[in-house]
N, C-alpha and C positions, 0 to 999 in steps of 0.2 A: 969135447961132446961131439959125438959122431953128427954125420948127416943125417942118420935114419932117425937117432932122439929127438933130433930138432925138428924135423917134420913131425914126430908122433904130438911131442907136445905143442907145437901149433897147430894141429888138430883138435887136440883136447880144449886149447883156449878157444879156437876159434868156436867149436861147438858149445862150450860155457858162454860163450856170449852171445853167442842166438839164443839160447835159452834163457838167459839170465835179462839181457838188456832191453827187450821190448816193453816190459813193465813199466822200469822208471824212465824209459827213454818216452812212451807216449805219456807219460805225464807231463814231460818236459814239453815235448811238441804239440800233446793235447790231440782231442779228436770230437768227431762228431757226438752232439747230445744222445742221450737216450730217447728223446722225443723224435730226431729225426732219423733215427735208425729204425725206429718203431714204425714212422710214416713211410719209410722206404721199403720195410720189411712187411707192413701190412698186417702186423702182430704186435702184442705187448713184450717185453723182455724180460727175463725171471729177476725178481726184486734179489735184493743182498739179503739171504737168512739170516736172523738173530738168534745165536747160540744160548742156548741153555741146558741143564742138565736132564729136561725133560725130553727136550728134542736132540738128545746126544746121538742115538743111532740113527734118525734120520736126516741129522745136520751134513754130513757129508756129499749126502747125493745131492742135498739141495744146493751144497757149496759150489757143486762140478757144475750142475745146470746154470747157477748164476756165472761161475766163472766163463764158462764156454761161450755165454752171450757176449760176454763184457771182455772177452780175450784182446788183447792188444792190438791194433792193426786189422782187426778181423774183417770188416767191413771192406775196406781197400782191397784186401787179400781175395774176399770171397767175389768182389764185383770184379777185379781182376780176369778171378779165375771162368766167371758168366761170361765175360767179353771173348775170353778165346773159344771158349764152347760154342758160343751164339756165331760169332764172326766167323771163324776158323772150319768148325765142325758143324754149324747152322744145327745145333741140338741146346735143348735146355738143360740148365744146370739144377731145375726144380723139376721133378715129374708132375706136376700139378699143371704145367703147361706144355703146349705142344706148337711148335716152330712150323706155321703154314708157308706158302707161298707168297712172295712179294711183301714180305717182313709183317702179315697178319699172326696173331698168336691166337689160342684157343686154350679152353678149361679143358682139363682131364681128371679133376678131382672127383671121385667116385664117391665121397662121402659127404658132398656137398651137392644133391641133387643127378649126379652124372650125367652130366650133358653126353658125353661120349656113347654111354648105355643108351640114350634119348636117338643119336645119331643111327647107331648101328641096330636100333630095334629088339632088344635083348630085353628091353623093360615094357614087354607088353603088358597091357591092363587084361586080367581075365575076364570074361563073362559076369561073372559074380563082383568082381569088383566097379566095372560099371555100372553094373545096375545099383551096386551100392551107392556109389557118387553121385546119380541121378537123383534117387531116393532123396539124398541128405538135401541135394542141392533145391529139388522140388518141394520137399517142406519148408527147407530155409524161405525161399520164394513167398509161400503158402502162408506163414508166420509174418513176415514182414508186409505182404499185401494187406493182411489185416489190420496192418497199421497203415496204412495208405502210403506204402514206402515201394518205389520200385525197386528191382533187382535185376544185376546183369553180372556176369563172369567175363572177363578181360584176360587174355591168355597173350603174353608177348613170346615170341620165339625165340628161342636159341637162335645164337650170333651162328654157332657150327652148322644151323639148318640152312640161314639165310644166306651164308659165303661158304655153302659148301665147296664153290668152285676156288677157294683158296685153302680149304684143308689139303693136308699132305695127300700123294696119289694113293698110298697104300690104302686109306682109308674109304677110297669107292663113293659112290651116289650114298645119298639118303635111305635107311632101308623104307622098304616098303611092305606090309604094314607098319607103324609106328604109335607111340603111344598118345601125341598130340591129335593125329590124326582119327585114333580110334575114338577118343573121348569126343573130340569136337563133331565126329558125325553120328555117333549115339547120343548125345545130347539133341542134336538138332533134330535128328528123326525119332527119338522117341518121347520128348518131352516140349514144352512150350517156354522155355528158357530161351533168354537174351544172351546169346553167345558171341562173344566176337574175338576172333582170332586172326590179326592185320597182316598174316604172310603173303598171301598172296598180292596184299596193297602194298607190301613192301618189294616185292620182286617184280613186280609191277616198277616201281620206282626205280629199282637197279636198272630195270632194261630201258627206260626213256630215259634215263639221264644217268648213265654210267658213271660219269667224273665225278658224280655225287655218292659220298659215301654214307650208309643209313647205322653203321655201327662203327664204334671206334676201331681200330686196327690193333690195338695194344690193350684193350678191356673186356669184361664181359658182357658190356651193355651196349646199347643203342646209345647213339649221340643227339643232338639236340634237334637235327632234322629228322631222323628215325625216330625220336619218340613225339615231336609234332605230326606226323605222317599218323602214328598209332592214337595219338589225342582227339584227331578227325574220325577216325574210324570210331573208338570209343564213343564221342559224341552224338554220332548220328542218330541212333535209337532213340535219342533223347529230344529230337528234333531241333538240335545246335548246329549250325553250320559254321567250320573253320574255312577260309580261305584257302582253296589248293595252294601248295607250296610255290607253285611254278606261275602262278597268278600275279599280275602288276600289283595287286595290293599286297601282296607278301612279299619282303627282300630276303634274300639268303645272303649273309654275310660271313665271308670265313673269318674266325676270331683271331685274334694274333697272341691269344694268351697259350701257353703249354699246358697241355694237359698231361695226366700223369695215369695213366692206366694201371688197372689191378694186377694184370696178367705181368705189366712189365715190371712190378714192384716185386714179384714172385721171382724174378731173374734179378733182382737188384740192377736192376739198367735203367732206373728212371731217370729221365732227362738224357739219356744217352742214345736212344733209339727214337726213332720218327713214330710217334703215335698216332698219325692219322691226321683226315681231314676234321675241323673243328668248325661248327655252323651256327650262327647264330639267327632267330628269327627274326625279321625285322618289319615292321608295317603295320602288327596287328594294333584291335582296338583292346587297351588295358582295362577298360573300366573304369580307372581311377583302384586299381588293385593294390590291396595292403596285405600284408603279410605280418599276422599277429603272433603267431607263434610258429617258428621254424625249428623244428628238431629232428634231424636223420631218424633217430633211434625210438621217436615214441611219436609225435604230432605235427603236421603243416595243419594250420588253422589260418584262413585269410577270409577276406571279404571284398567286395566292391560295389560301387554306387550302382551300374545300370546292368550289371548282370542278369541271367535267370533267376526268378524268384525263387524257385526250387533252393533247397539245403540240398549239398551233396556231400555224402559220405563214403571213403574210400578205405578198405583194407586193403592194404599196399606190400610191395616187398620194395627191392632197391629198385627196380625197374622204374619204378614209377617218379623215383626223384627228379629226372629230366623231363618228366611231363607236368608236373605241379605248374611250372610256370605257365603251361598252354593250357590247361584246365581250370585252373586255380582263376583268371579273371571273367571267365563265364558262368560265373555263379554269384550269387549276392552273397552268399555264404558257404563254403566248404571245411570239411574235415578228412583230413588223409591220415590213417594210423598205421605205423609200422605194425606187421603183424605178429612181431614178438611180444608187443605192448598190447596188443588188441585184446578184449574181452566184450562178450556178448550186451553186457549190460551198459557198455555205452553206447549203442545205438538208441537205447531208452532214453537216457541221458540228453545226446544230441537230438533226439526227435527228429531225423532226416525225410527227405522226401525222396532220395534216390539213394540205393546203396550199390556199391560196384566192389566187387572181389574180384580185385587184380593177381594173377599168381602167374609168376614166369614157367616156362614149359618144362625145367626141369625139377619145378616143385609140384607137379600135378599130385602126387603119392599124396602131399597132405590134405587132398581135397576128401580121403577116405574118412578123416577125422572130424571136418568141417559141418556145423550143425547148427544153425542159428534157430532156437528156442525161446 
C-alpha cells in the first residue's frame, strides 16, 4: 500500500473518530448536569422531544435544538472559545455583553429595556408620552390616596450611566437629553408626585469613596452597598432615616463569598473572572426582622417587631432584590411583589399605608401602560 493511500485512510479514520467518539466518550467521562449548565448560561436548556406520528414533521427541528444544547463537551468548548475571545481579543462571545475598561461588563440587549439606547439618548419620550405617563401616575396616586395610601415612584439608574467612565471610549459620554432625565424633570415640574432617582447620590458616593464600588463589575445590578444607598434615599420621603454608610454606626464589610454576575454567565465565564467588590452592611438595627415569604419571582413578605407601624407595599423588579434586606426591617409589615406577578387587586387585599413603584431606568417605557384604578 502506497504512502499516499495510508495517509488518506488515516485522515478518514481520524475524521470519523472526531465525529463519532465524543458521544460515547461523554457518557464514559460524564459531564455537567443540565441544572449546572442552565445556571451558567442563565437560561433553560431544550428538553428532549417525544416522538409521535402527530409531531412527525416538527420532530426533526425539535430534536436538533435538543441535540445542539446537549452536544458532547459543548460547555468546555464554548468556555474555551469565550476565554480566548475575552482574554486575548478583549471581545465578548455574546453580543448581549459589552466588555468595558478594567474588567467591567455592560448590558447591550436591545429587547430587554435597551440600556445602550438609554445611554445614547435614542429612546427619548415624546411630549405626548410624558403627558400620558404623568396622567397615569397622578391618577394612580389619586386613587391610592382615596384609600389613605401614600404613593412614590423609585427609579434605580442603569449601570452604564453610573459607570460611564468604564464604558469603552467609542461610546462617549452619556447623551443629553436622555429618557430618564426627561421623565424625572417632567414629573417634578408638572406633578406633585414623590419621585426618587438616586443617581446624584450614587455619583456622590463614587466621588467621595472611589475605592467602594456601588454596582457589580460583572452584573447588570447594583451591589449591596449601592442598594443600601438607594434604600436610604427611598425611605427619606417617609420620614425614616438610615445611617449613612460612612458613619460609625454602620460597618461595611467586604464579603468573602464568590458572586456570579448575570453578564459573566452570558460569556460562560462564571467563576473565571473577577466579579468585583462585594459588600455587606453591618451594624443596622434589624428590629427582629423575619422573612415570612421569600420568592424572587413572586413575593417577598416580612415583618419586624419595632419597625415603622405603616405597612409597605412595593411593586418591584430585580433591582429591589438587594434592597429588600435594608427596607424590610424598617416596617412592621412589608410586601414586595415582582412586576410579572403583580395585579392591582393585590393592593386592596394587602391594605398597605405606602405604595412604592420601583422600576429600573431601562424599563421606564412600561410606565406608559401602568394605571392603578
